[in-house]
Each structure stands twice: as C-alpha cells, then as structure tokens.
N, C-alpha and C positions, 0 to 999 in steps of 0.2 A: 504494500500500500504506500503510495507516495502522497505526502501532504504538503510538500513545499516545492516550488518551481525553481528552475535555474535562475540565479540572480542576474539581474540586468547588468550589462557591462559597466554602466555608469556607477552602479552601486558597488559592483565587485572591485572597482578600482580603489575603494577605500576599505574593503573588507579585510579583517585581520586573519591571522593564521587559523586554519580550520581546526576544530576540536574533535578528537577521536574517541571520547569516552563520555559517559553520562556524568562523570565527575569532571567538571570543566577545568581546563588548564588556563592559567592566567595569560592574558595578552602579553606579547613580547614588548617589553619596555626597555629601551636602551639605557645603559648605565651612565655614570657620571658624564654629563656633557652640558654645554651651555644651553640655558633655557631659550626656547624660541619666543616665549612670552614672559617678560619680566613682571614681577609683582611680589607682594608680601607673602609670608607663610600663613596659610589659612587651612584649617582642617574642619571639614564637615562630618557629622555623623549622619548615617542614613539607616533608618529603621526598616528591617526586612525580616520576614518569618521563614521557617524552613531552613534547608541547606542550600548551598550554591547549586544551581541547576539551570536548565535551558531558560526558564522563566526569568532568571536574574541576570542572564548574560548581557542584556542591553545596558543595564546600569553598571555592570562590571566593565563593559566596553567604554562607557562614558567616563568612568572613574580613571581607567587606564589612560585615556586620551588626555584628560586635563592634567594628570600627573606627569605624563611624558612631555607635554608641551611646556610645562613650567619647571621641568627638572625637579619634580617633587614638591614644589612650593605650594601647590593647590592640591589637597588630598580630599577625596570623598571616601570615608571609612564606612563600608557597608557592614552593619552589625546584623548577623543572621540569628535565627533561633528565637525571634521575638523577645530578645533580651531588653530592648528599649521600650517596646510596646506590643500589646497583643494586636493581631492583624486588623481586627475591627476597630481598634482605637488609634491607628496610625494617623488618620486625618485629624483627629482631636489633638493628639500630641503635636502635630505639625502646626496646627492653628495656635496652640499655646506657646510654641517656641521651645518645647521640651527637647527637640533636636532640629537640626538644620534642614534635613530632607527625609523623605520616607516614600515607601511604595504602598499603594492602597488599591483595593478593588472596589469600585463603586457598588457592585452587587451586594457587598456586605452591609451597605447602608445607603440604599438608593434615594432616600429622602434628603441626603445632605447636599448633593450637587445635582439637582433635578436636570434630567436630560442627558447626563454623561453616559448612562447605560444605553443610549441609542446606538453607540458604536458596537454593542453586543447583540443587536437584533438578529434573529435567525434569518438565514437565507438572504442576506444583503447581497446586492449585485456587485461584489468585489472579487476579482479574479485571482488575486495572489496576495501574499504577505507584503510584497513591495507596494502594491496598490493600496493595501490597508494602511501602510505607513503614511502615504500621501493624504488619505482620508482623515486619519487621526490628527495630523498636523493642521489640516484645514478646519477641522471641527473645533480644535482648541481656540481658534480665532473667532468663533461665533460669540456674539455679545452675551448671550444667555449663559453659555458655558464659562466665559471669562468672568462674568459676574459671580457665578457659583464658586469659582476658585477664590475670588477676592473675598467673598463672605467668610471663607475659612482661612483667611490670612495666608494664602499660598499662591504659588505660580506653577504651572506645569513645566516639567523639565523634559519628559520623554514618555511616550506611550509604550506600553508593553503588549505588542500584538502577539496573538497566539495562533498556532495551527488550528485547523478545523477540528471540532469536537467529535469524539466517538463515545460510545458507552461501554463500560466494562463492569462485570458483576459476578456474584456468587450464586450458585444454585442452578435450577433448570434454565436453559437458554430461552429467552422470550423471542419466539419466531413469528408470532402473529400479532395483529393489533390487539386482540383479546388478551394475549399473554402479557403485553406491555401494561395493560390496565390493571394487572394483578400485582405489579411490583412497585417498590418505592426507590427513588433515585435522588441522590444529591445532584441538583441541577439548578443553575442560577442564570440570571440575565435573560436575554432573548431566547437562548436555547431552553432554559427552564420554563419560560412561558409557553414555548412551542410544545415541549414535552407534556406540560400540564394540559394543554389544549388537545393533545393526543389521548389523554386519559390517564397518564402516568401520575402517581402520587409523588409529588416533588417536595423537597426540602432544601434548605441552604445551610451549609456548615463550613467553617474554615477548612481549607485543604488538609492541614495536619491532623484533623480529627476524622477524616474519611476512612482511613485504614481501620481504625478501631470500630467505626460505625458498621462497616461491612463485615468485619471479622466477628462482631458480636450479634449480627443479625438485626441491628437497628434499622439499617437500610439494605437493600439488595445490591445496589451498585451506584455508579456515578457517571456523569458525563464530564470529560476532561479533555484538554488539548492532546492530540495524538502526535507522537507517542510519548513525548518527554515527561508529561505530568504523571501518567500511570507508572512509568518506571521510577520517577523521582520518589514517589511515595510507596513503591514496592507493591502496588496493588495487584500486579500480575501474579504475585506469589500466593495470594489467597483467593483469586478469582477463577471462574470456570469458563466464562464466555466473553466475547468481544464483538462489537459490531464491525463490519468490514466495509470500509469506504462509504459510510453513510453521509459524511461531511455535514454535520448538523448545524454548523455555524460556530462562532467563537466569541467569547467576551474579550474585552480589552481592559487591562489594568493600567496603572499610571504611577510614574515617579514624579514627585513634586517637591518644591522647596518652600520653606517658610519665607514669606515675603520680606520680612525685615532682614533676614540673613541674606537673601538674594540681593536686595537693594544695597546692602552694605558691601557687596563685592566691588572691587574696582572694575571699571568698564571693560577692560581687556579680559577679565575672568568671566564676566557675563557673556562676552562674545565667544569665548572658548566653549562655554556650555552649549551655545547655539551651533557653533561650527562642528562640535563633536557628535551631533546627532546622527549624521550620515554614517560615520564609522561605527557608532554604537548599534544602530539598527541593522547594519550589514553583518556585524559580528553575531548578533543574536540569530538572525535568519540562517546564517551559515551553520551555526551551532545546531539549530533544529535539524537541518538536513543531515549533518554528520551523525548525530546521535540516533536518528531514525534507523540507520543501518544496524547499529548495535542492539537497539531495543527490539526491533523486529525479530532478531535471532533469539533474544531472551523470551519473547512472547511465544515463539514457536516451541522452544524447549520447555516452557511451562505447560504446554498442551492445551492452550485455550481453544475453545470451540468458536470458530468465526461464524457470525450470523450475516448472511448476504442480504442486500437490499432487494426486496421483492416488489412487484408491481403494486400489491395491496398496501404495503407499508409506505412506499413512495407516494402514492395517492393520498394516504392519510397524513403523512408529514407535510406535503405541500398544502393540503387543506388546513392544517393547523398553523402554518406560518403566518398567513394573512391575519387571522384573529389575534395572534400574538403581537403584531404591529399595532393593531387597533387598540388592544388592551393597554399597550405602552402609551399611545397618544392620549387615550381617555384618562389614564392615570395622571399624566402631566396636566391635562386640562383641569382636572379636579383639584390640583395643587396650585392653580393659577398660572400655569406656564402654557404657552401656546405650543402644544405638542405637534400639531400638524406642520407648523412653521419649522420646527426643528427637524422633523422627518424630511421635509422638502429640502432643507439645507443639506442634510446628510446624503440624500439620494443624488443631489446635484454634485456634491463633492465626489461621490462614487462615479458618477457619469463622466466627470472631468478627468478621471484617471484612465479612461479607456483609450 
C-alpha cells in the first residue's frame, strides 16, 4: 500500500537525508562553523507527547534548520513524553506562556480555535501531502483562523500533515457495513464524523492511550495515519485486522509559538522560522515514505488480516462524507462562525493546488 507520492522536484531540493527506520535519525547538522544568520543565544522549549516518530519529524526538521543556520545560537528543544504538558493542555500552556512552543491537535478541543478542524474533513479534494502543505499554509492566513490563534496568544509555526487514515483493530474483521456498526473506534476530526455517519460508535482519546484502550477491550480499534502512527504506538502487535487502501482522509495537527516569545525574537530569527518551513515539510514527507517500507514488513509479519474496499463499503463511505461536511459547517454556525465561508475558502485553496 502506498500512501505518499514522489516528492516534487522543487520540494526535494530542500529535503534532508532520508530516514530508514521508525526511530528517526537526526538531520545532518554540520559542526562548528560560522553562522549564516547572526543573532543572540535563544532556547525555546516545545511541548510534545509520545516519542520521536514520523508525526514529529516536521518540527525536528525545523529545529535542525534554525540551529544549523545560527550555528546553534537558536535552539528549539523538543520535550517529548508530555513532560511539559498533557496533549490536551498544550494550547492552554502555550497561551499562558508556560513554554515557548508546542504541538497540538485541534481535534482534542475543537471549540478552542473554531474552524481549524476543517483541514481534517474527510474526502477533501487534495491529491498529495505536498498539496496538503500548500492548503495548510493558505488556511492559516484566513482571518477567522488567524483570529483563533490570536485568542490563544499564539502564532502558527508549521502544520503537521499526515498520510491518509486507515483503520486497525482487534477481534473479528469488520467486512460489511453491518459489521462496522457493531464496533467502536477511536476516530477524530472529519474522519471521525464520517465514520460516525457510517454507523460506527466513535470516541476520541489521546494517541498514547489507544494501545491500552484496544488491549483492554474498551475500544475495538482506531483510525490513524498509515503506516507510521500504528507502528509508533505498536498497535500492530495487539491487532488482528487492517483496512487496505481505504484512504479515509486525515487530520492535521499544528506546531505553534507563544506570541510574546515569537514577537521577542529578532527579525532574522523570525525569518528563519518562515524560511525553514520548506525543509521541515520535505523532511517529514520523506520520512513517511521511508518508514512505510519498514512498517509494511512489520504488519505482514504480525499476520494482520487486510480488509479490501468493497463496492458496498465504498458507496457507504462516500454517502457518509457529505453529511460529515454539513455537520462541521452546522456546528460552526451554531458557534457563531460562518462555517460555509470557511469551507468555501478551504475548497478554493485545495483547487488552487491542482
């Protein structure tokens, strides 16, 4: 199963060395040399949960870029394991200035920045991860989204695009629409809304809790980005089945900075953060592609039963996608946000990448 496409030549020109294991290898940063960008010594802390993995390679790439360009004077120290904050509280900590930067997933608290979860609607007409990067950057410029970040005393640094979602779980493989209506899944964002419309019992829990949830039978499975997220949390070790090339959609998470910390940076460091996006995105996408090779082999060795997409399920999934968009728009309207305007903006941004 292939979930990432060949990188465009323009992006590949800034891509960093490919990574050949699910335990990511640091980017190559040259040793003692004159800084390309002069400036003071500044160290930011970034709050992140879990271990280093494909999900975090974008921010790892950004941190390596600014460190190399300043010869180590500007450091972004990514703190894993939720040691600075729980995943659901990263945006709160960022707003309070408890740390200078953090990663958060809007699906954990969709009411905090209304509209941000539009990037995770199911079945959006976005053909590749490279195209999704363009859409993310355009969406950050929408006034409603910008105002949402400002409300939480933060500014976006980088989107965290994910490969298309698949489902993996324990127990009897759900092969028909009726089978899916009998199981419970951890599934969030637009994919979660679509699965709920399909009749699946959905819930939302932080990724580090999913292994225990499946192992203890609290849930039957989860939808996650394929392949890295399943492997990162070792879910294939306790699962029995896996959907095969269903491409359910994908949420987008976000790296952001405390606004006061960002404003306090010298202008050349602010520019570095902007300039480093291309290398960071390319590094993450390449990592996804590389680890897919290793993870596919691990899934095969685990003996997972692959569930093919049937005509019956495809028709049901397609029918469920449209109501999930409507539900998202209606939810925003109920909160006083023009949901249709945001959807139109998002679809135009997607069309502009074609």
